[in-house]
Each structure stands twice: as structure tokens, then as C-alpha cells.
PLY file of the C-alpha trace (Angstrom):
ply
format ascii 1.0
element vertex 288
property float x
property float y
property float z
element edge 287
property int vertex1
property int vertex2
end_header
-18.47 9.24 -1.74
-21.54 9.78 -3.02
-23.61 9.05 -6.06
-23.55 11.83 -9.02
-25.19 14.92 -8.38
-26.23 16.97 -11.37
-26.98 20.80 -10.25
-28.63 22.63 -14.03
-29.15 25.81 -14.93
-28.61 28.11 -18.21
-25.92 29.90 -19.21
-25.82 33.50 -21.05
-23.94 34.71 -23.83
-23.28 37.04 -26.10
-26.23 35.38 -28.65
-29.19 34.13 -26.19
-28.68 31.27 -23.57
-27.13 27.70 -23.30
-27.68 24.79 -20.74
-25.44 24.10 -18.08
-24.97 21.38 -16.02
-21.95 20.85 -12.64
-21.67 17.55 -11.18
-19.52 15.01 -9.81
-18.68 11.45 -11.67
-18.10 8.59 -9.36
-14.90 6.85 -9.90
-13.03 4.09 -7.73
-10.82 6.05 -5.80
-13.00 9.84 -5.82
-15.34 11.58 -7.47
-14.63 13.93 -10.63
-15.94 17.03 -11.10
-16.78 18.28 -14.09
-19.43 20.95 -16.08
-21.28 20.70 -19.57
-22.12 23.98 -21.01
-23.89 24.37 -24.44
-25.12 22.10 -27.27
-23.71 20.20 -30.22
-21.02 18.15 -31.02
-18.41 17.91 -27.90
-15.37 19.87 -26.96
-13.67 18.51 -23.70
-11.26 20.45 -22.22
-8.45 18.96 -20.34
-6.53 21.18 -18.02
-2.91 20.95 -17.39
-0.92 20.54 -14.07
-1.26 24.07 -13.13
-5.01 24.12 -13.42
-8.43 22.90 -12.94
-11.64 23.03 -14.86
-11.92 27.13 -14.20
-8.38 27.26 -16.54
-10.78 27.45 -19.63
-13.02 30.32 -18.84
-12.25 31.93 -22.14
-12.95 28.98 -24.14
-16.46 27.93 -22.95
-18.14 31.30 -24.02
-16.56 31.38 -27.10
-17.64 28.09 -28.02
-20.90 26.65 -26.08
-23.07 28.34 -28.37
-21.96 26.17 -31.20
-20.75 23.09 -28.94
-20.99 21.39 -26.38
-18.22 22.22 -23.57
-17.31 19.75 -21.13
-14.42 21.21 -18.29
-13.87 18.75 -15.43
-10.63 18.44 -12.87
-8.29 16.02 -12.93
-8.52 13.19 -10.26
-7.10 14.94 -7.64
-7.79 18.35 -8.40
-10.03 20.33 -6.87
-12.86 20.34 -6.47
-12.30 16.44 -7.80
-12.20 14.37 -4.52
-8.69 14.04 -2.93
-6.79 10.99 -4.05
-4.35 9.15 -1.05
-0.45 9.32 -2.34
-1.55 11.81 -5.04
-2.89 11.12 -8.25
-1.40 8.65 -11.16
-1.30 10.13 -14.42
-2.18 6.58 -15.92
-5.56 6.42 -14.27
-6.22 9.91 -16.56
-7.08 8.17 -19.67
-10.22 5.62 -17.67
-11.46 9.01 -16.10
-11.90 10.44 -19.26
-13.19 7.32 -21.25
-15.61 7.10 -17.98
-16.61 10.63 -17.96
-17.50 10.34 -22.19
-19.44 7.50 -21.82
-21.52 9.26 -18.24
-22.25 11.93 -20.56
-23.58 9.83 -23.39
-21.27 11.94 -25.63
-20.50 10.22 -29.46
-18.98 13.07 -31.28
-16.07 14.17 -29.49
-13.01 17.13 -29.83
-10.58 16.98 -27.23
-8.60 20.16 -26.20
-5.90 19.34 -23.96
-3.33 21.57 -22.35
0.11 20.15 -20.85
-0.50 17.51 -18.02
-3.98 16.77 -20.11
-2.42 15.44 -23.08
-1.35 12.87 -21.02
-5.66 12.07 -20.92
-5.94 13.08 -24.43
-3.57 10.78 -26.09
-3.73 7.67 -24.46
-7.56 7.96 -25.34
-6.45 8.71 -29.00
-4.18 5.59 -28.88
-7.56 3.61 -28.29
-8.79 4.72 -31.77
-12.59 5.24 -30.13
-15.48 5.78 -32.68
-16.56 9.02 -30.51
-13.52 10.93 -31.21
-13.29 13.27 -34.06
-10.12 15.16 -33.43
-7.80 16.57 -31.21
-5.42 19.86 -30.22
-2.33 18.92 -28.56
-1.52 22.43 -26.52
1.84 22.55 -25.28
2.22 18.68 -25.12
2.70 15.47 -26.46
1.30 13.47 -23.77
2.88 9.99 -23.01
4.82 10.51 -26.60
8.06 11.10 -25.81
9.89 13.56 -27.95
13.28 11.56 -27.67
11.94 8.91 -29.75
11.90 11.34 -32.80
14.59 10.33 -36.07
17.64 12.52 -35.25
16.54 14.44 -32.46
16.81 12.60 -29.51
18.83 15.01 -27.58
16.99 18.05 -28.70
15.01 17.96 -25.85
17.54 17.83 -22.96
19.61 20.29 -24.90
16.30 22.68 -25.16
15.74 21.96 -21.36
19.30 23.00 -20.42
19.33 25.86 -22.62
16.12 27.32 -20.36
17.45 26.61 -17.18
18.14 30.26 -16.16
15.13 31.52 -16.72
13.58 29.03 -14.41
15.61 30.56 -11.77
14.72 34.18 -12.61
11.07 33.33 -12.49
11.24 31.66 -9.34
12.78 34.89 -7.67
11.12 37.20 -9.08
7.47 35.08 -8.56
6.79 34.55 -11.98
4.36 31.11 -12.88
6.82 28.94 -15.26
3.64 27.79 -16.99
2.43 31.63 -17.41
5.67 33.27 -18.16
7.29 36.49 -18.03
5.49 38.32 -21.09
1.74 37.69 -19.37
2.93 38.58 -15.95
4.33 42.05 -17.02
1.91 42.66 -19.65
-1.45 41.16 -18.28
-0.97 41.05 -14.47
-4.60 40.12 -13.59
-4.41 37.56 -15.87
-1.47 36.19 -14.39
-2.98 36.61 -10.54
-5.76 34.50 -11.84
-3.62 32.35 -13.42
-1.78 31.52 -10.03
-4.74 31.71 -7.92
-6.37 28.77 -10.05
-3.00 27.08 -9.68
-3.60 27.49 -5.90
-6.58 25.92 -5.38
-4.61 22.88 -4.72
-1.82 24.18 -2.92
-2.35 20.76 -0.66
-1.49 18.13 -4.06
2.09 16.35 -4.30
2.85 18.66 -7.72
6.42 17.86 -7.95
5.38 13.68 -7.40
2.71 14.21 -10.28
4.99 16.00 -12.12
7.84 13.06 -11.49
4.81 10.32 -12.44
4.65 12.38 -15.67
7.91 11.93 -16.91
8.08 8.21 -15.81
4.66 7.16 -18.17
6.02 9.57 -21.07
7.54 6.78 -22.85
5.63 6.01 -26.35
7.85 6.39 -29.16
7.44 7.28 -32.94
4.71 3.89 -33.76
2.08 4.92 -31.37
2.27 8.42 -32.73
1.49 6.84 -36.04
-1.37 4.48 -34.89
-3.01 7.95 -33.64
-5.28 8.73 -37.07
-7.38 11.04 -36.09
-6.99 14.35 -37.00
-4.49 16.03 -34.37
-3.38 19.79 -34.52
-0.31 20.45 -31.79
0.13 24.27 -31.03
2.50 25.96 -29.35
4.26 29.02 -27.45
7.02 30.92 -29.41
8.21 31.39 -25.78
6.96 28.43 -23.60
10.29 27.22 -21.29
8.47 24.47 -20.22
7.25 22.12 -23.48
9.84 21.94 -25.70
8.11 23.60 -29.02
10.33 22.22 -31.66
9.33 18.82 -31.31
5.93 19.56 -32.18
6.46 19.88 -36.00
8.68 16.63 -35.94
6.00 14.67 -34.20
2.74 16.09 -36.12
4.93 14.79 -39.05
4.93 11.42 -37.87
0.87 11.16 -37.88
-0.92 10.31 -40.50
-3.33 13.68 -39.96
-0.70 16.12 -37.89
-0.28 18.93 -38.23
1.68 21.84 -35.70
1.18 26.13 -35.48
3.03 28.08 -33.19
1.73 31.19 -31.91
4.04 34.26 -31.22
4.61 36.36 -28.15
3.35 33.22 -26.25
4.33 31.09 -23.14
3.35 27.57 -22.20
-0.21 28.73 -21.69
-1.41 30.10 -25.17
-4.98 29.26 -24.18
-4.63 31.99 -21.10
-2.59 34.56 -22.44
-3.45 34.45 -26.24
-7.30 33.24 -25.83
-8.35 34.93 -29.47
-5.68 33.94 -31.02
-5.73 30.19 -29.82
-9.35 30.20 -30.01
-9.36 30.90 -33.55
-7.09 27.99 -34.63
-8.98 25.49 -32.80
-12.40 26.73 -34.48
-10.86 26.57 -38.19
-9.09 23.24 -37.09
-12.40 21.53 -36.34
-14.30 23.18 -38.63
-11.54 21.80 -42.19
-11.63 18.33 -40.33
-15.50 18.16 -40.10
0 1
1 2
2 3
3 4
4 5
5 6
6 7
7 8
8 9
9 10
10 11
11 12
12 13
13 14
14 15
15 16
16 17
17 18
18 19
19 20
20 21
21 22
22 23
23 24
24 25
25 26
26 27
27 28
28 29
29 30
30 31
31 32
32 33
33 34
34 35
35 36
36 37
37 38
38 39
39 40
40 41
41 42
42 43
43 44
44 45
45 46
46 47
47 48
48 49
49 50
50 51
51 52
52 53
53 54
54 55
55 56
56 57
57 58
58 59
59 60
60 61
61 62
62 63
63 64
64 65
65 66
66 67
67 68
68 69
69 70
70 71
71 72
72 73
73 74
74 75
75 76
76 77
77 78
78 79
79 80
80 81
81 82
82 83
83 84
84 85
85 86
86 87
87 88
88 89
89 90
90 91
91 92
92 93
93 94
94 95
95 96
96 97
97 98
98 99
99 100
100 101
101 102
102 103
103 104
104 105
105 106
106 107
107 108
108 109
109 110
110 111
111 112
112 113
113 114
114 115
115 116
116 117
117 118
118 119
119 120
120 121
121 122
122 123
123 124
124 125
125 126
126 127
127 128
128 129
129 130
130 131
131 132
132 133
133 134
134 135
135 136
136 137
137 138
138 139
139 140
140 141
141 142
142 143
143 144
144 145
145 146
146 147
147 148
148 149
149 150
150 151
151 152
152 153
153 154
154 155
155 156
156 157
157 158
158 159
159 160
160 161
161 162
162 163
163 164
164 165
165 166
166 167
167 168
168 169
169 170
170 171
171 172
172 173
173 174
174 175
175 176
176 177
177 178
178 179
179 180
180 181
181 182
182 183
183 184
184 185
185 186
186 187
187 188
188 189
189 190
190 191
191 192
192 193
193 194
194 195
195 196
196 197
197 198
198 199
199 200
200 201
201 202
202 203
203 204
204 205
205 206
206 207
207 208
208 209
209 210
210 211
211 212
212 213
213 214
214 215
215 216
216 217
217 218
218 219
219 220
220 221
221 222
222 223
223 224
224 225
225 226
226 227
227 228
228 229
229 230
230 231
231 232
232 233
233 234
234 235
235 236
236 237
237 238
238 239
239 240
240 241
241 242
242 243
243 244
244 245
245 246
246 247
247 248
248 249
249 250
250 251
251 252
252 253
253 254
254 255
255 256
256 257
257 258
258 259
259 260
260 261
261 262
262 263
263 264
264 265
265 266
266 267
267 268
268 269
269 270
270 271
271 272
272 273
273 274
274 275
275 276
276 277
277 278
278 279
279 280
280 281
281 282
282 283
283 284
284 285
285 286
286 287
């Protein structure tokens, strides 16, 4: 491993151009790849298990004129360095905190998709002054939905209700995190989604998935400690994350809210970027 090497350039968008930088952040077990595009308050985008920094190709151009958009690849996800034995989600939050410190960011918003919620929720629980708002897309992160009063059985019952779809999707070659609607209506989007996922074909994703489950242990008391304004965004047709729990978790937070995007699966940010981007833009504007 070597020290951070930063490549600087400019990125053209509809109303001009903004600075852009790419680099690697040294961490104890390997380097974290990141990109910074734009100027202004920061939005950090944390990808899911089927993605990397490229997953946010429909968000960065939409926000970089007003915000400093930071994308990165979680530890072990290309082009970040591979981790012997695979990455552990417990390390994500320290990587995120180190990246924020490395970039000198003091006005931060986080948008986290699925696995990215493990990074975001743990960071929010540290209550850092820099964090102004958080979006949890198709995720509760380390918060265990089974801890919700009166809904302990809901996640497991919901999972059983979608089991048959998993088998059909696998048989037809549909990525479960993309969904059948994306595959049928937006085949180019679906192809790109699977291509980004395949960039980590050598990563033991089942091992990561198992560790994610093992670290989803926080209860409602922890949800109540998340005082930063938080928006849950779910997809109506998601078969990966139990969307019905999002409003319940939001209600447990002092400043939580939840919204659902119709005709969208697990990855609404990828499938319905126009709606997704409007929701987070309006949310960030409303919280200042």
C-alpha cells in the first residue's frame, strides 16, 4: 500500500463545471477509494452490497452544482483494496469517519442505500456535530426491526411472503436488488446494475451478508438516540428490505420521517432517480 494519491480535474454539468478529485484513503487493512465532485455542503453517498461508488451515477450529476458529492467504495469493494477474509461491517463506521476527517468536511449529509445503512446509522449514533441529516434508503442499518413494539414478527413474516419471488428471480436472471420491473421496463438499467455488482465477483458477499445480519442488533432505545433529521425512503415492490417497518422506526426517532416510492424495488435510487433525487433534495432543503 502507498499513501494517498489524488487526481484532480473538472466535471462538466448542465450549468457549468465543478472541481472533481479521485483518491485512495489509507486504512489499517487496505485503501478506501473515493471521489469528490462539486462544491458546497457535503453529501456522502454510501452504497449497498450490490454496488460501489459508481452506483450513484444518477445522483452526483444532479447534486454537484449545489453540493460536494462524495462517493466511495466500502472496504473490500473494488476499487478499494481487497480485505483478507472479506470486510466486516463493524469497520465501516470508522472508515466513514476517517474519510470525513481526511476530506475536512464540517457540514455533512449522508445518503445510505441498504448495506450503506450500517455505516450511516453507526455514524449518526456517535452524534458528530458535522452530521446535519441522514437518508436511509431501503435500510435500517444496524437497527433491528424486530425490536419494534408490537411488530416483532413482522420482518420474518414479510420475508416468508417474498421467498417465492426470490426463486423466480434467480431462475430468470433478475437481480433481486434491482427487481423484475427494472429488468422488464429498463433492461439497460438492469444490465448496468448487474455489471456494477459483478465488479466485486470475487468478494464473498454471502459472508458479508451474514456479518450484516449478525451486527443488526440495535433496538428502539438506539433509534431514539438518533437526533439528526432522518428520512427513510422505501420502494413499494422491495423484496430485500421489509418496507413496512420504515414508518415505525421513523416514529421512534425524534426527527424521523418515512416515504415510499411507488412501482420501485429495492434500489429506487437506481430505478426511479428523478423521484428519489427530488425527495432527498426537498428533505435537505427542509432541514437546512
